TIDO-588269 format. One record per residue (C-alpha): residue in three letters; x, y, z; residue number from 1. Coordinates in steps of 0.001 Angstrom, whole numbers, plus 500000, padded with zeros to 6 digits. Example, Ala and Ser with C-alpha at 12.3 -4.5 7.8 and 13.67 -1.06 7.14 Angstrom:
<node 'ALA'; <512300; 495500; 507800>; 1>;
<node 'SER'; <513670; 498940; 507140>; 2>;
% end
This chain:
<node 'ASN'; <683293; 599303; 858275>; 1>;
<node 'GLY'; <685941; 601974; 858887>; 2>;
<node 'ILE'; <689103; 599319; 858066>; 3>;
<node 'VAL'; <691410; 600565; 855862>; 4>;
<node 'HIS'; <693211; 597482; 854487>; 5>;
<node 'TYR'; <696659; 597719; 852212>; 6>;
<node 'SER'; <699411; 595703; 851040>; 7>;
<node 'VAL'; <702983; 596075; 851407>; 8>;
<node 'ALA'; <705042; 593458; 848671>; 9>;
<node 'ASN'; <707537; 591983; 849812>; 10>;
<node 'MET'; <707521; 592534; 853447>; 11>;
<node 'PRO'; <710515; 589779; 853828>; 12>;
<node 'GLY'; <713018; 592408; 851958>; 13>;
<node 'ALA'; <712399; 594685; 855000>; 14>;
<node 'VAL'; <713214; 593208; 857611>; 15>;
<node 'PRO'; <715983; 590377; 855989>; 16>;
<node 'ARG'; <717810; 588525; 859359>; 17>;
<node 'THR'; <714838; 588557; 861086>; 18>;
<node 'SER'; <712853; 586663; 857910>; 19>;
<node 'THR'; <715636; 584891; 857124>; 20>;
<node 'MET'; <715895; 582912; 860708>; 21>;
<node 'ALA'; <712455; 583138; 860896>; 22>;
<node 'LEU'; <712307; 580730; 857510>; 23>;
<node 'THR'; <715146; 578551; 859072>; 24>;
<node 'ASN'; <713417; 578023; 862397>; 25>;
<node 'VAL'; <710289; 576447; 860415>; 26>;
<node 'THR'; <712069; 574889; 858499>; 27>;
<node 'LEU'; <715572; 573855; 860083>; 28>;
<node 'PRO'; <713992; 570557; 861684>; 29>;
<node 'TYR'; <712361; 569478; 858511>; 30>;
<node 'ALA'; <716251; 569799; 857054>; 31>;
<node 'LEU'; <716937; 568103; 859939>; 32>;
<node 'LYS'; <714341; 565576; 860075>; 33>;
<node 'ILE'; <714976; 563956; 855950>; 34>;
<node 'ALA'; <718371; 564111; 857067>; 35>;
<node 'ASN'; <719000; 561822; 860082>; 36>;
<node 'MET'; <716124; 559403; 858358>; 37>;
<node 'GLY'; <716422; 559443; 854814>; 38>;
<node 'ALA'; <713053; 561562; 852244>; 39>;
<node 'GLU'; <710704; 558027; 852719>; 40>;
<node 'ALA'; <711692; 557531; 855768>; 41>;
<node 'ALA'; <710949; 561372; 857312>; 42>;
<node 'CYS'; <707523; 561617; 854259>; 43>;
<node 'LYS'; <705550; 558397; 856298>; 44>;
<node 'ALA'; <706149; 559295; 859560>; 45>;
<node 'ASP'; <706011; 562902; 859151>; 46>;
<node 'PRO'; <702249; 564318; 857305>; 47>;
<node 'ALA'; <703274; 567781; 856668>; 48>;
<node 'LEU'; <706356; 566210; 854953>; 49>;
<node 'MET'; <704021; 564195; 853016>; 50>;
<node 'LYS'; <701951; 567022; 851583>; 51>;
<node 'GLY'; <704528; 569620; 850431>; 52>;
<node 'LEU'; <706084; 566134; 848354>; 53>;
<node 'ASN'; <705670; 567482; 844573>; 54>;
<node 'VAL'; <708078; 564961; 842413>; 55>;
<node 'TYR'; <709066; 561519; 844037>; 56>;
<node 'LYS'; <710559; 559105; 841704>; 57>;
<node 'GLY'; <709479; 560529; 838500>; 58>;
<node 'LYS'; <705645; 560579; 839428>; 59>;
<node 'LEU'; <703600; 563809; 840035>; 60>;
<node 'THR'; <703029; 563650; 844187>; 61>;
<node 'TYR'; <701109; 567085; 844237>; 62>;
<node 'LYS'; <697688; 566461; 842104>; 63>;
<node 'SER'; <697485; 570662; 842406>; 64>;
<node 'VAL'; <700656; 570894; 840501>; 65>;
<node 'ALA'; <700079; 567576; 838069>; 66>;
<node 'ASP'; <696613; 569151; 837373>; 67>;
<node 'ALA'; <698129; 572842; 836663>; 68>;
<node 'GLN'; <701082; 571261; 834194>; 69>;
<node 'ASN'; <697823; 568555; 832466>; 70>;
<node 'LEU'; <700061; 565969; 833228>; 71>;
<node 'GLU'; <699778; 562485; 835645>; 72>;
<node 'TYR'; <699097; 562394; 839395>; 73>;
<node 'THR'; <700572; 559292; 841489>; 74>;
<node 'PRO'; <699708; 559382; 845089>; 75>;
<node 'ALA'; <703211; 559398; 847022>; 76>;
<node 'GLU'; <701999; 556787; 849216>; 77>;
<node 'SER'; <702082; 554853; 846523>; 78>;
<node 'LEU'; <705504; 554700; 845356>; 79>;
<node 'PHE'; <706259; 553655; 848678>; 80>;
% end
């Protein structure tokens, strides 16, 4: 269709200051929420944080990680 696709590895490395600022801008609100509310309350209040939880209280709370490692999965909601 006249379309050329290519990939450039490690694009953030080409613009380290810009990529750091971008990453900070999107992650800082989550860090502040955890700092201000505590991990449990922040996860309960924010579905995005809950989705990012991999391990809690010694249990694997992210199904894909548990499956990939052939380990037991525990839903995070059951630990709060």
